[in-house]
N, CA, C and O atoms as a GROMACS GRO file, in nm:
protein
  596
    1PRO      N    1   5.136  -5.134   4.883
    1PRO     CA    2   5.016  -5.046   4.918
    1PRO      C    3   4.970  -5.172   5.074
    1PRO      O    4   5.028  -5.280   5.081
    2PRO      N    5   4.888  -5.140   5.155
    2PRO     CA    6   4.824  -5.197   5.284
    2PRO      C    7   4.766  -5.311   5.214
    2PRO      O    8   4.713  -5.287   5.106
    3ALA      N    9   4.765  -5.453   5.264
    3ALA     CA   10   4.672  -5.537   5.238
    3ALA      C   11   4.615  -5.602   5.344
    3ALA      O   12   4.644  -5.550   5.452
    4MET      N   13   4.529  -5.717   5.351
    4MET     CA   14   4.470  -5.813   5.453
    4MET      C   15   4.571  -5.875   5.477
    4MET      O   16   4.664  -5.890   5.398
    5CYS      N   17   4.564  -5.918   5.592
    5CYS     CA   18   4.710  -6.037   5.669
    5CYS      C   19   4.679  -6.141   5.578
    5CYS      O   20   4.577  -6.160   5.513
    6ALA      N   21   4.798  -6.214   5.585
    6ALA     CA   22   4.763  -6.347   5.526
    6ALA      C   23   4.687  -6.459   5.594
    6ALA      O   24   4.729  -6.502   5.701
    7GLY      N   25   4.577  -6.509   5.538
    7GLY     CA   26   4.490  -6.592   5.601
    7GLY      C   27   4.381  -6.543   5.705
    7GLY      O   28   4.330  -6.608   5.797
    8CYS      N   29   4.356  -6.391   5.662
    8CYS     CA   30   4.256  -6.328   5.696
    8CYS      C   31   4.166  -6.362   5.640
    8CYS      O   32   4.157  -6.348   5.518
    9PRO      N   33   4.048  -6.431   5.732
    9PRO     CA   34   3.895  -6.476   5.671
    9PRO      C   35   3.823  -6.376   5.613
    9PRO      O   36   3.721  -6.403   5.548
   10HIS      N   37   3.871  -6.231   5.631
   10HIS     CA   38   3.797  -6.144   5.547
   10HIS      C   39   3.799  -6.142   5.419
   10HIS      O   40   3.710  -6.091   5.351
   11ARG      N   41   3.937  -6.215   5.358
   11ARG     CA   42   3.956  -6.220   5.218
   11ARG      C   43   3.874  -6.304   5.141
   11ARG      O   44   3.868  -6.288   5.019
   12GLY      N   45   3.807  -6.394   5.201
   12GLY     CA   46   3.727  -6.477   5.137
   12GLY      C   47   3.575  -6.432   5.122
   12GLY      O   48   3.508  -6.459   5.022
   13PHE      N   49   3.526  -6.358   5.236
   13PHE     CA   50   3.409  -6.301   5.253
   13PHE      C   51   3.402  -6.165   5.132
   13PHE      O   52   3.300  -6.146   5.066
   14PHE      N   53   3.515  -6.087   5.119
   14PHE     CA   54   3.484  -6.003   5.020
   14PHE      C   55   3.498  -6.079   4.881
   14PHE      O   56   3.399  -6.071   4.808
   15TYR      N   57   3.586  -6.139   4.843
   15TYR     CA   58   3.584  -6.231   4.691
   15TYR      C   59   3.469  -6.284   4.695
   15TYR      O   60   3.419  -6.321   4.588
   16GLY      N   61   3.397  -6.302   4.815
   16GLY     CA   62   3.246  -6.366   4.745
   16GLY      C   63   3.159  -6.252   4.725
   16GLY      O   64   3.081  -6.258   4.631
   17LEU      N   65   3.161  -6.142   4.805
   17LEU     CA   66   3.094  -6.002   4.760
   17LEU      C   67   3.128  -5.992   4.625
   17LEU      O   68   3.042  -5.998   4.537
   18SER      N   69   3.249  -5.979   4.602
   18SER     CA   70   3.278  -5.911   4.457
   18SER      C   71   3.228  -5.987   4.357
   18SER      O   72   3.234  -5.930   4.248
   19LYS      N   73   3.177  -6.103   4.356
   19LYS     CA   74   3.119  -6.177   4.245
   19LYS      C   75   2.964  -6.152   4.243
   19LYS      O   76   2.889  -6.208   4.164
   20LYS      N   77   2.930  -6.076   4.323
   20LYS     CA   78   2.736  -6.066   4.319
   20LYS      C   79   2.729  -5.957   4.249
   20LYS      O   80   2.808  -5.866   4.274
   21LYS      N   81   2.638  -5.945   4.155
   21LYS     CA   82   2.546  -5.866   4.105
   21LYS      C   83   2.480  -5.811   4.134
   21LYS      O   84   2.400  -5.880   4.197
   22ASN      N   85   2.431  -5.647   4.129
   22ASN     CA   86   2.322  -5.577   4.163
   22ASN      C   87   2.325  -5.564   4.313
   22ASN      O   88   2.222  -5.563   4.381
   23LEU      N   89   2.465  -5.551   4.370
   23LEU     CA   90   2.485  -5.535   4.539
   23LEU      C   91   2.552  -5.413   4.533
   23LEU      O   92   2.626  -5.384   4.439
   24MET      N   93   2.531  -5.342   4.624
   24MET     CA   94   2.580  -5.203   4.677
   24MET      C   95   2.639  -5.240   4.836
   24MET      O   96   2.566  -5.238   4.934
   25VAL      N   97   2.780  -5.271   4.840
   25VAL     CA   98   2.836  -5.275   4.964
   25VAL      C   99   2.891  -5.168   5.021
   25VAL      O  100   2.990  -5.118   4.968
   26THR      N  101   2.838  -5.118   5.135
   26THR     CA  102   2.910  -5.016   5.206
   26THR      C  103   2.991  -5.054   5.333
   26THR      O  104   2.958  -5.143   5.412
   27GLY      N  105   3.106  -4.974   5.342
   27GLY     CA  106   3.210  -5.041   5.440
   27GLY      C  107   3.231  -4.931   5.528
   27GLY      O  108   3.179  -4.820   5.511
   28ASP      N  109   3.317  -4.965   5.637
   28ASP     CA  110   3.348  -4.887   5.755
   28ASP      C  111   3.493  -4.844   5.773
   28ASP      O  112   3.568  -4.865   5.676
   29ILE      N  113   3.536  -4.797   5.864
   29ILE     CA  114   3.667  -4.816   5.923
   29ILE      C  115   3.733  -4.906   5.983
   29ILE      O  116   3.692  -4.947   6.092
   30GLY      N  117   3.850  -4.958   5.925
   30GLY     CA  118   3.887  -5.097   5.981
   30GLY      C  119   3.965  -5.189   5.872
   30GLY      O  120   3.980  -5.163   5.753
   31CYS      N  121   4.006  -5.288   5.934
   31CYS     CA  122   4.072  -5.381   5.836
   31CYS      C  123   3.981  -5.409   5.693
   31CYS      O  124   4.026  -5.420   5.579
   32TYR      N  125   3.850  -5.414   5.736
   32TYR     CA  126   3.789  -5.479   5.606
   32TYR      C  127   3.767  -5.342   5.514
   32TYR      O  128   3.724  -5.359   5.400
   33THR      N  129   3.792  -5.225   5.552
   33THR     CA  130   3.849  -5.129   5.446
   33THR      C  131   3.909  -5.169   5.312
   33THR      O  132   3.876  -5.139   5.197
   34LEU      N  133   4.013  -5.251   5.360
   34LEU     CA  134   4.117  -5.293   5.259
   34LEU      C  135   4.038  -5.382   5.147
   34LEU      O  136   4.086  -5.417   5.040
   35GLY      N  137   3.920  -5.409   5.189
   35GLY     CA  138   3.794  -5.523   5.069
   35GLY      C  139   3.797  -5.410   4.956
   35GLY      O  140   3.795  -5.450   4.839
   36ALA      N  141   3.802  -5.262   4.983
   36ALA     CA  142   3.810  -5.172   4.878
   36ALA      C  143   3.898  -5.202   4.760
   36ALA      O  144   3.852  -5.202   4.645
   37ALA      N  145   4.024  -5.228   4.787
   37ALA     CA  146   4.156  -5.225   4.726
   37ALA      C  147   4.127  -5.331   4.594
   37ALA      O  148   4.016  -5.385   4.599
   38PRO      N  149   4.185  -5.355   4.516
   38PRO     CA  150   4.230  -5.442   4.429
   38PRO      C  151   4.314  -5.562   4.473
   38PRO      O  152   4.408  -5.524   4.543
   39PRO      N  153   4.312  -5.669   4.459
   39PRO     CA  154   4.211  -5.748   4.333
   39PRO      C  155   4.070  -5.747   4.390
   39PRO      O  156   3.980  -5.772   4.311
   40LEU      N  157   4.028  -5.714   4.555
   40LEU     CA  158   3.885  -5.739   4.565
   40LEU      C  159   3.811  -5.646   4.506
   40LEU      O  160   3.727  -5.682   4.423
   41SER      N  161   3.825  -5.533   4.533
   41SER     CA  162   3.726  -5.445   4.458
   41SER      C  163   3.583  -5.447   4.496
   41SER      O  164   3.493  -5.442   4.412
   42ALA      N  165   3.564  -5.454   4.621
   42ALA     CA  166   3.416  -5.499   4.718
   42ALA      C  167   3.353  -5.426   4.781
   42ALA      O  168   3.251  -5.462   4.838
   43LEU      N  169   3.402  -5.303   4.784
   43LEU     CA  170   3.379  -5.203   4.886
   43LEU      C  171   3.312  -5.100   4.778
   43LEU      O  172   3.369  -5.096   4.669
   44ASP      N  173   3.202  -5.022   4.794
   44ASP     CA  174   3.144  -4.916   4.700
   44ASP      C  175   3.141  -4.784   4.797
   44ASP      O  176   3.119  -4.672   4.750
   45THR      N  177   3.166  -4.806   4.929
   45THR     CA  178   3.148  -4.667   5.000
   45THR      C  179   3.234  -4.708   5.118
   45THR      O  180   3.228  -4.821   5.165
   46THR      N  181   3.315  -4.611   5.164
   46THR     CA  182   3.392  -4.589   5.303
   46THR      C  183   3.362  -4.440   5.339
   46THR      O  184   3.402  -4.347   5.269
   47MET      N  185   3.293  -4.423   5.448
   47MET     CA  186   3.275  -4.270   5.480
   47MET      C  187   3.366  -4.224   5.628
   47MET      O  188   3.456  -4.141   5.644
   48CYS      N  189   3.306  -4.306   5.713
   48CYS     CA  190   3.336  -4.277   5.857
   48CYS      C  191   3.316  -4.396   5.950
   48CYS      O  192   3.234  -4.487   5.941
   49MET      N  193   3.409  -4.373   6.040
   49MET     CA  194   3.352  -4.501   6.188
   49MET      C  195   3.200  -4.486   6.210
   49MET      O  196   3.135  -4.386   6.239
   50GLY      N  197   3.158  -4.627   6.187
   50GLY     CA  198   3.002  -4.620   6.217
   50GLY      C  199   2.883  -4.592   6.101
   50GLY      O  200   2.762  -4.600   6.121
   51ALA      N  201   2.947  -4.558   5.983
   51ALA     CA  202   2.877  -4.520   5.890
   51ALA      C  203   2.811  -4.628   5.783
   51ALA      O  204   2.732  -4.595   5.694
   52SER      N  205   2.862  -4.774   5.810
   52SER     CA  206   2.840  -4.835   5.690
   52SER      C  207   2.705  -4.889   5.701
   52SER      O  208   2.641  -4.918   5.600
   53ILE      N  209   2.661  -4.904   5.810
   53ILE     CA  210   2.480  -4.961   5.859
   53ILE      C  211   2.398  -4.855   5.827
   53ILE      O  212   2.294  -4.877   5.766
   54SER      N  213   2.432  -4.732   5.862
   54SER     CA  214   2.358  -4.610   5.805
   54SER      C  215   2.343  -4.602   5.681
   54SER      O  216   2.234  -4.597   5.626
   55GLN      N  217   2.446  -4.601   5.626
   55GLN     CA  218   2.454  -4.565   5.479
   55GLN      C  219   2.376  -4.692   5.396
   55GLN      O  220   2.305  -4.675   5.297
   56GLY      N  221   2.401  -4.798   5.447
   56GLY     CA  222   2.332  -4.903   5.385
   56GLY      C  223   2.181  -4.930   5.382
   56GLY      O  224   2.116  -4.990   5.297
   57HIS      N  225   2.134  -4.862   5.516
   57HIS     CA  226   1.996  -4.859   5.521
   57HIS      C  227   1.940  -4.744   5.438
   57HIS      O  228   1.827  -4.763   5.394
   58GLY      N  229   2.000  -4.628   5.410
   58GLY     CA  230   1.950  -4.501   5.338
   58GLY      C  231   1.936  -4.555   5.199
   58GLY      O  232   1.830  -4.552   5.137
   59ALA      N  233   2.073  -4.614   5.144
   59ALA     CA  234   2.059  -4.689   5.044
   59ALA      C  235   1.966  -4.780   4.990
   59ALA      O  236   1.920  -4.787   4.876
   60SER      N  237   1.944  -4.858   5.102
   60SER     CA  238   1.846  -4.952   5.044
   60SER      C  239   1.700  -4.865   5.032
   60SER      O  240   1.627  -4.893   4.938
   61LYS      N  241   1.664  -4.773   5.116
   61LYS     CA  242   1.530  -4.745   5.111
   61LYS      C  243   1.502  -4.659   4.988
   61LYS      O  244   1.390  -4.641   4.940
   62ALA      N  245   1.620  -4.608   4.944
   62ALA     CA  246   1.655  -4.529   4.802
   62ALA      C  247   1.619  -4.602   4.695
   62ALA      O  248   1.541  -4.562   4.609
   63PHE      N  249   1.687  -4.733   4.698
   63PHE     CA  250   1.660  -4.825   4.616
   63PHE      C  251   1.528  -4.889   4.574
   63PHE      O  252   1.500  -4.924   4.459
   64LYS      N  253   1.463  -4.899   4.666
   64LYS     CA  254   1.326  -4.928   4.694
   64LYS      C  255   1.218  -4.818   4.653
   64LYS      O  256   1.111  -4.845   4.599
   65GLN      N  257   1.262  -4.689   4.687
   65GLN     CA  258   1.185  -4.576   4.630
   65GLN      C  259   1.180  -4.558   4.479
   65GLN      O  260   1.088  -4.514   4.410
   66VAL      N  261   1.293  -4.600   4.446
   66VAL     CA  262   1.285  -4.577   4.297
   66VAL      C  263   1.284  -4.694   4.198
   66VAL      O  264   1.319  -4.692   4.080
   67GLY      N  265   1.234  -4.803   4.276
   67GLY     CA  266   1.205  -4.945   4.208
   67GLY      C  267   1.321  -4.995   4.169
   67GLY      O  268   1.314  -5.032   4.052
   68SER      N  269   1.429  -5.012   4.218
   68SER     CA  270   1.581  -5.089   4.173
   68SER      C  271   1.538  -5.223   4.271
   68SER      O  272   1.476  -5.244   4.375
   69ASP      N  273   1.595  -5.283   4.192
   69ASP     CA  274   1.606  -5.457   4.291
   69ASP      C  275   1.748  -5.469   4.345
   69ASP      O  276   1.786  -5.572   4.402
   70ASP      N  277   1.826  -5.365   4.326
   70ASP     CA  278   1.975  -5.376   4.395
   70ASP      C  279   1.961  -5.388   4.562
   70ASP      O  280   1.886  -5.318   4.630
   71ARG      N  281   2.052  -5.491   4.611
   71ARG     CA  282   2.039  -5.550   4.714
   71ARG      C  283   2.173  -5.469   4.797
   71ARG      O  284   2.282  -5.446   4.745
   72VAL      N  285   2.135  -5.434   4.932
   72VAL     CA  286   2.296  -5.330   5.016
   72VAL      C  287   2.330  -5.448   5.117
   72VAL      O  288   2.250  -5.518   5.179
   73VAL      N  289   2.452  -5.449   5.116
   73VAL     CA  290   2.527  -5.512   5.215
   73VAL      C  291   2.620  -5.414   5.306
   73VAL      O  292   2.714  -5.357   5.252
   74SER      N  293   2.594  -5.395   5.434
   74SER     CA  294   2.673  -5.317   5.502
   74SER      C  295   2.790  -5.375   5.610
   74SER      O  296   2.755  -5.414   5.721
   75VAL      N  297   2.894  -5.378   5.578
   75VAL     CA  298   2.997  -5.466   5.675
   75VAL      C  299   3.059  -5.357   5.759
   75VAL      O  300   3.081  -5.242   5.723
   76ILE      N  301   3.084  -5.413   5.877
   76ILE     CA  302   3.119  -5.358   5.991
   76ILE      C  303   3.194  -5.432   6.082
   76ILE      O  304   3.141  -5.538   6.114
   77GLY      N  305   3.326  -5.401   6.146
   77GLY     CA  306   3.398  -5.490   6.208
   77GLY      C  307   3.351  -5.477   6.358
   77GLY      O  308   3.287  -5.376   6.388
   78ASP      N  309   3.379  -5.571   6.454
   78ASP     CA  310   3.330  -5.589   6.575
   78ASP      C  311   3.330  -5.461   6.666
   78ASP      O  312   3.239  -5.415   6.735
   79SER      N  313   3.484  -5.409   6.643
   79SER     CA  314   3.525  -5.332   6.738
   79SER      C  315   3.443  -5.176   6.705
   79SER      O  316   3.422  -5.100   6.799
   80THR      N  317   3.414  -5.151   6.606
   80THR     CA  318   3.366  -5.032   6.518
   80THR      C  319   3.224  -5.056   6.541
   80THR      O  320   3.171  -4.944   6.537
   81PHE      N  321   3.126  -5.154   6.565
   81PHE     CA  322   3.007  -5.175   6.598
   81PHE      C  323   2.982  -5.112   6.717
   81PHE      O  324   2.915  -5.011   6.741
   82PHE      N  325   3.064  -5.204   6.809
   82PHE     CA  326   3.064  -5.139   6.942
   82PHE      C  327   3.071  -4.992   6.958
   82PHE      O  328   2.982  -4.939   7.024
   83HIS      N  329   3.160  -4.924   6.910
   83HIS     CA  330   3.207  -4.772   6.926
   83HIS      C  331   3.110  -4.702   6.850
   83HIS      O  332   3.091  -4.587   6.892
   84SER      N  333   3.032  -4.739   6.736
   84SER     CA  334   2.949  -4.639   6.686
   84SER      C  335   2.837  -4.705   6.571
   84SER      O  336   2.767  -4.642   6.492
   85GLY      N  337   2.848  -4.855   6.592
   85GLY     CA  338   2.760  -4.907   6.482
   85GLY      C  339   2.626  -4.924   6.551
   85GLY      O  340   2.526  -4.923   6.480
   86ILE      N  341   2.614  -4.942   6.698
   86ILE     CA  342   2.493  -5.006   6.763
   86ILE      C  343   2.377  -4.930   6.710
   86ILE      O  344   2.274  -4.984   6.669
   87THR      N  345   2.402  -4.788   6.714
   87THR     CA  346   2.274  -4.687   6.711
   87THR      C  347   2.246  -4.688   6.571
   87THR      O  348   2.137  -4.638   6.540
   88SER      N  349   2.327  -4.738   6.467
   88SER     CA  350   2.264  -4.758   6.334
   88SER      C  351   2.208  -4.874   6.339
   88SER      O  352   2.089  -4.884   6.307
   89LEU      N  353   2.251  -4.943   6.365
   89LEU     CA  354   2.153  -5.113   6.332
   89LEU      C  355   2.018  -5.089   6.422
   89LEU      O  356   1.918  -5.147   6.382
   90MET      N  357   2.007  -5.018   6.527
   90MET     CA  358   1.908  -5.001   6.607
   90MET      C  359   1.780  -4.939   6.490
   90MET      O  360   1.668  -4.986   6.470
   91ASP      N  361   1.857  -4.804   6.418
   91ASP     CA  362   1.775  -4.728   6.319
   91ASP      C  363   1.712  -4.819   6.210
   91ASP      O  364   1.608  -4.783   6.153
   92VAL      N  365   1.779  -4.947   6.177
   92VAL     CA  366   1.735  -5.047   6.052
   92VAL      C  367   1.610  -5.133   6.133
   92VAL      O  368   1.518  -5.181   6.066
   93ALA      N  369   1.613  -5.143   6.238
   93ALA     CA  370   1.523  -5.244   6.319
   93ALA      C  371   1.432  -5.130   6.312
   93ALA      O  372   1.358  -5.129   6.214
   94TYR      N  373   1.422  -5.024   6.405
   94TYR     CA  374   1.326  -4.919   6.417
   94TYR      C  375   1.234  -4.856   6.251
   94TYR      O  376   1.114  -4.829   6.241
   95ASN      N  377   1.318  -4.848   6.167
   95ASN     CA  378   1.241  -4.815   6.056
   95ASN      C  379   1.218  -4.911   5.950
   95ASN      O  380   1.190  -4.883   5.834
   96ASN      N  381   1.231  -5.039   6.004
   96ASN     CA  382   1.194  -5.155   5.902
   96ASN      C  383   1.278  -5.178   5.780
   96ASN      O  384   1.243  -5.216   5.669
   97GLY      N  385   1.432  -5.140   5.839
   97GLY     CA  386   1.494  -5.160   5.699
   97GLY      C  387   1.487  -5.317   5.649
   97GLY      O  388   1.432  -5.411   5.707
   98ASN      N  389   1.547  -5.318   5.544
   98ASN     CA  390   1.591  -5.439   5.453
   98ASN      C  391   1.710  -5.451   5.395
   98ASN      O  392   1.729  -5.505   5.286
   99SER      N  393   1.809  -5.391   5.481
   99SER     CA  394   1.967  -5.405   5.423
   99SER      C  395   2.022  -5.507   5.502
   99SER      O  396   1.982  -5.519   5.617
  100VAL      N  397   2.099  -5.576   5.461
  100VAL     CA  398   2.188  -5.670   5.546
  100VAL      C  399   2.319  -5.611   5.590
  100VAL      O  400   2.397  -5.539   5.529
  101ALA      N  401   2.325  -5.668   5.731
  101ALA     CA  402   2.439  -5.594   5.803
  101ALA      C  403   2.518  -5.696   5.857
  101ALA      O  404   2.473  -5.780   5.934
  102VAL      N  405   2.668  -5.688   5.805
  102VAL     CA  406   2.752  -5.807   5.863
  102VAL      C  407   2.849  -5.743   5.938
  102VAL      O  408   2.920  -5.651   5.897
  103ILE      N  409   2.852  -5.809   6.084
  103ILE     CA  410   2.930  -5.749   6.148
  103ILE      C  411   3.054  -5.850   6.185
  103ILE      O  412   3.048  -5.938   6.272
  104LEU      N  413   3.154  -5.824   6.111
  104LEU     CA  414   3.258  -5.921   6.123
  104LEU      C  415   3.368  -5.928   6.211
  104LEU      O  416   3.478  -5.878   6.189
  105ASP      N  417   3.329  -5.999   6.327
  105ASP     CA  418   3.375  -6.022   6.457
  105ASP      C  419   3.499  -6.135   6.427
  105ASP      O  420   3.496  -6.247   6.376
  106ASN      N  421   3.616  -6.044   6.486
  106ASN     CA  422   3.752  -6.104   6.512
  106ASN      C  423   3.766  -6.104   6.652
  106ASN      O  424   3.871  -6.161   6.680
  107ARG      N  425   3.705  -6.065   6.756
  107ARG     CA  426   3.750  -6.090   6.859
  107ARG      C  427   3.844  -5.983   6.934
  107ARG      O  428   3.882  -5.992   7.051
  108ILE      N  429   3.883  -5.857   6.823
  108ILE     CA  430   3.996  -5.738   6.848
  108ILE      C  431   3.980  -5.680   6.777
  108ILE      O  432   3.918  -5.700   6.672
  109THR      N  433   4.058  -5.546   6.833
  109THR     CA  434   4.052  -5.439   6.734
  109THR      C  435   4.210  -5.450   6.687
  109THR      O  436   4.315  -5.408   6.735
  110ALA      N  437   4.178  -5.522   6.575
  110ALA     CA  438   4.304  -5.577   6.479
  110ALA      C  439   4.404  -5.445   6.392
  110ALA      O  440   4.527  -5.442   6.395
  111MET      N  441   4.326  -5.355   6.326
  111MET     CA  442   4.392  -5.292   6.258
  111MET      C  443   4.467  -5.180   6.309
  111MET      O  444   4.549  -5.123   6.237
  112THR      N  445   4.443  -5.142   6.437
  112THR     CA  446   4.510  -5.040   6.515
  112THR      C  447   4.604  -5.114   6.609
  112THR      O  448   4.653  -5.031   6.686
  113GLY      N  449   4.653  -5.249   6.635
  113GLY     CA  450   4.748  -5.299   6.737
  113GLY      C  451   4.693  -5.388   6.806
  113GLY      O  452   4.767  -5.434   6.894
  114GLN      N  453   4.560  -5.445   6.800
  114GLN     CA  454   4.534  -5.562   6.888
  114GLN      C  455   4.480  -5.536   7.011
  114GLN      O  456   4.492  -5.620   7.101
  115GLN      N  457   4.402  -5.396   7.036
  115GLN     CA  458   4.331  -5.389   7.140
  115GLN      C  459   4.224  -5.476   7.184
  115GLN      O  460   4.183  -5.569   7.114
  116GLN      N  461   4.175  -5.449   7.303
  116GLN     CA  462   4.083  -5.536   7.370
  116GLN      C  463   3.949  -5.465   7.289
  116GLN      O  464   3.981  -5.366   7.222
  117ASN      N  465   3.836  -5.494   7.286
  117ASN     CA  466   3.694  -5.421   7.291
  117ASN      C  467   3.581  -5.496   7.349
  117ASN      O  468   3.583  -5.618   7.356
  118PRO      N  469   3.496  -5.434   7.385
  118PRO     CA  470   3.375  -5.477   7.492
  118PRO      C  471   3.319  -5.638   7.456
  118PRO      O  472   3.245  -5.695   7.536
  119GLY      N  473   3.360  -5.698   7.341
  119GLY     CA  474   3.360  -5.814   7.288
  119GLY      C  475   3.420  -5.911   7.348
  119GLY      O  476   3.364  -6.016   7.379
  120THR      N  477   3.585  -5.873   7.378
  120THR     CA  478   3.632  -5.955   7.406
  120THR      C  479   3.654  -6.008   7.579
  120THR      O  480   3.718  -6.104   7.623
  121GLY      N  481   3.595  -5.929   7.634
  121GLY     CA  482   3.577  -5.979   7.781
  121GLY      C  483   3.679  -5.945   7.855
  121GLY      O  484   3.691  -6.003   7.963
  122TYR      N  485   3.780  -5.841   7.815
  122TYR     CA  486   3.892  -5.800   7.898
  122TYR      C  487   3.897  -5.665   7.858
  122TYR      O  488   3.867  -5.632   7.743
  123THR      N  489   3.942  -5.569   7.963
  123THR     CA  490   3.978  -5.430   7.952
  123THR      C  491   4.090  -5.400   7.879
  123THR      O  492   4.164  -5.493   7.849
  124LEU      N  493   4.126  -5.252   7.833
  124LEU     CA  494   4.234  -5.240   7.766
  124LEU      C  495   4.365  -5.289   7.871
  124LEU      O  496   4.475  -5.326   7.833
  125MET      N  497   4.326  -5.280   7.986
  125MET     CA  498   4.432  -5.298   8.078
  125MET      C  499   4.457  -5.476   8.112
  125MET      O  500   4.518  -5.522   8.209
  126GLY      N  501   4.408  -5.533   8.032
  126GLY     CA  502   4.370  -5.686   8.034
  126GLY      C  503   4.322  -5.713   8.180
  126GLY      O  504   4.396  -5.779   8.253
  127GLU      N  505   4.200  -5.665   8.226
  127GLU     CA  506   4.140  -5.723   8.346
  127GLU      C  507   4.017  -5.768   8.275
  127GLU      O  508   3.979  -5.715   8.171
  128PRO      N  509   3.953  -5.872   8.335
  128PRO     CA  510   3.824  -5.927   8.288
  128PRO      C  511   3.715  -5.864   8.328
  128PRO      O  512   3.685  -5.841   8.446
  129ALA      N  513   3.649  -5.833   8.224
  129ALA     CA  514   3.527  -5.751   8.191
  129ALA      C  515   3.388  -5.842   8.133
  129ALA      O  516   3.379  -5.958   8.093
  130VAL      N  517   3.297  -5.739   8.149
  130VAL     CA  518   3.158  -5.828   8.054
  130VAL      C  519   3.209  -5.845   7.929
  130VAL      O  520   3.286  -5.761   7.881
  131GLU      N  521   3.179  -5.935   7.875
  131GLU     CA  522   3.172  -5.964   7.736
  131GLU      C  523   3.066  -5.974   7.657
  131GLU      O  524   2.994  -6.074   7.653
  132VAL      N  525   3.046  -5.845   7.573
  132VAL     CA  526   2.909  -5.817   7.532
  132VAL      C  527   2.902  -5.909   7.402
  132VAL      O  528   2.994  -5.934   7.324
  133ASP      N  529   2.775  -5.951   7.399
  133ASP     CA  530   2.749  -6.046   7.287
  133ASP      C  531   2.673  -5.993   7.168
  133ASP      O  532   2.569  -5.926   7.169
  134ILE      N  533   2.742  -6.035   7.064
  134ILE     CA  534   2.664  -5.917   6.960
  134ILE      C  535   2.538  -5.996   6.921
  134ILE      O  536   2.433  -5.932   6.931
  135PRO      N  537   2.528  -6.104   6.884
  135PRO     CA  538   2.387  -6.157   6.851
  135PRO      C  539   2.293  -6.118   6.976
  135PRO      O  540   2.178  -6.087   6.944
  136GLY      N  541   2.322  -6.116   7.108
  136GLY     CA  542   2.227  -6.078   7.191
  136GLY      C  543   2.184  -5.922   7.199
  136GLY      O  544   2.075  -5.880   7.239
  137VAL      N  545   2.295  -5.846   7.150
  137VAL     CA  546   2.273  -5.704   7.119
  137VAL      C  547   2.149  -5.682   7.002
  137VAL      O  548   2.048  -5.611   7.003
  138CYS      N  549   2.205  -5.776   6.906
  138CYS     CA  550   2.105  -5.761   6.772
  138CYS      C  551   1.928  -5.807   6.805
  138CYS      O  552   1.826  -5.756   6.760
  139LYS      N  553   1.946  -5.922   6.897
  139LYS     CA  554   1.819  -5.952   6.953
  139LYS      C  555   1.762  -5.842   7.015
  139LYS      O  556   1.653  -5.812   6.966
  140ALA      N  557   1.808  -5.758   7.124
  140ALA     CA  558   1.775  -5.682   7.233
  140ALA      C  559   1.718  -5.584   7.114
  140ALA      O  560   1.607  -5.535   7.139
  141LEU      N  561   1.782  -5.546   6.982
  141LEU     CA  562   1.750  -5.432   6.876
  141LEU      C  563   1.637  -5.491   6.836
  141LEU      O  564   1.593  -5.407   6.758
  142GLY      N  565   1.557  -5.582   6.838
  142GLY     CA  566   1.427  -5.627   6.795
  142GLY      C  567   1.439  -5.716   6.664
  142GLY      O  568   1.341  -5.750   6.597
  143PHE      N  569   1.562  -5.746   6.638
  143PHE     CA  570   1.582  -5.856   6.491
  143PHE      C  571   1.561  -5.980   6.557
  143PHE      O  572   1.615  -6.003   6.665
  144LYS      N  573   1.475  -6.076   6.490
  144LYS     CA  574   1.444  -6.195   6.481
  144LYS      C  575   1.554  -6.309   6.508
  144LYS      O  576   1.662  -6.288   6.454
  145ASP      N  577   1.543  -6.413   6.575
  145ASP     CA  578   1.632  -6.502   6.566
  145ASP      C  579   1.701  -6.569   6.423
  145ASP      O  580   1.817  -6.595   6.394
  146GLU      N  581   1.582  -6.584   6.356
  146GLU     CA  582   1.630  -6.639   6.210
  146GLU      C  583   1.681  -6.530   6.111
  146GLU      O  584   1.685  -6.552   5.990
  147ASN      N  585   1.727  -6.388   6.176
  147ASN     CA  586   1.783  -6.300   6.097
  147ASN      C  587   1.921  -6.266   6.156
  147ASN      O  588   1.997  -6.184   6.105
  148ILE      N  589   1.948  -6.339   6.270
  148ILE     CA  590   2.103  -6.338   6.327
  148ILE      C  591   2.172  -6.450   6.318
  148ILE      O  592   2.139  -6.552   6.380
  149GLN      N  593   2.268  -6.443   6.246
  149GLN     CA  594   2.331  -6.559   6.252
  149GLN      C  595   2.486  -6.510   6.255
  149GLN      O  596   2.577  -6.592   6.261
   0.00000   0.00000   0.00000
């Protein structure tokens, strides 16, 4: 079965998540989807590209409504964040969400062949381009500096 690459920093991240209690982890399409497989078994959901943040936001609101103390962490990669995650994060800010979104930024579209993305500073043809700054995007969406790490 597929597994995370040797030395991949995502392994340690998912290992840490797998040890947490009262935590739902919503995932997305990409390398980090492999965090759902044993031995990590750290992901509770994977639906489609860009859905992790929306799912996490909805689950967090639902947990609060029923009085649950469960927390939610949404995991998304940098490429998927640029493709379809930004709007979901905007909705979290707009609706005063209380979920945690983790954007795993490895500066490349890794699982499908090492393509460039808007965060790399290069086009798919290798030409210099604007390098989109993820913390800057989060700040522009309305998140406070102390909530961006």
